C-alpha angles and dihedrals in degrees: 000000000000120000114246125198104262124247113254129211106218116210119230119277112269117260128177112357141118121294099259094046091046093052093046095047093049089050090049091048092053092046089052091046091058091050091047091056088057097044117123095012127126122235089256092054091047090060095047108125119230099229121340132268085040113092092205112133135157092248089048090054091051090050092045093052091048089057092043092053092049093045098051103036104032108020103036104025099035097027092229117167093224098140123222124292099207111356114098129188090239094046121029088179095057090115087069104024097048096044106126132180093238090062099045098103092046092047091052090049090050089051093052093044092049090053091051092047093048095046091049092047092053097048096094098038126094124228091241094058110117137210137179106271131191120299091026093291123148108228133177135217091258089060090055092053094049092044094051090047087053093046093049092045090054094045093044087060088055089046090055092057094044094050092048091050091051102050108347094256114149135174142110 
């Protein structure tokens, strides 16, 4: 039996709530949106490129966002020496270019595990806590949440187009 990307039950979009809850719920909603764009697809479908020569695929997006979450929350903010999952010095696009059907189930599991790790790691940190970001900028945890929401929103637009190209499915 071939593994199929699981169905996802997206929670409602956040409405009136406090800042931290609002940021977390929007981030969760976008995470779930990416997974919903993959739901029901086979590993071969998940690695279908949008329009060659582009290397953009749904599985590549899942792998990319796994790396992005790890990079911002755990490596940059917390300073953990976790190492990269997919990025390589010789290929910064390995998250997309090395995505293979045989690894789809493991890549989805890594995505979910990274989300759990990142959320748990942020529980005791305030939005105003700062860290040294790229290009000698001082950033805070709030900035990471907003940046990740923006990153997911952009890539979820890509995921919409990828999914429609694969099987015609559309939706929010």
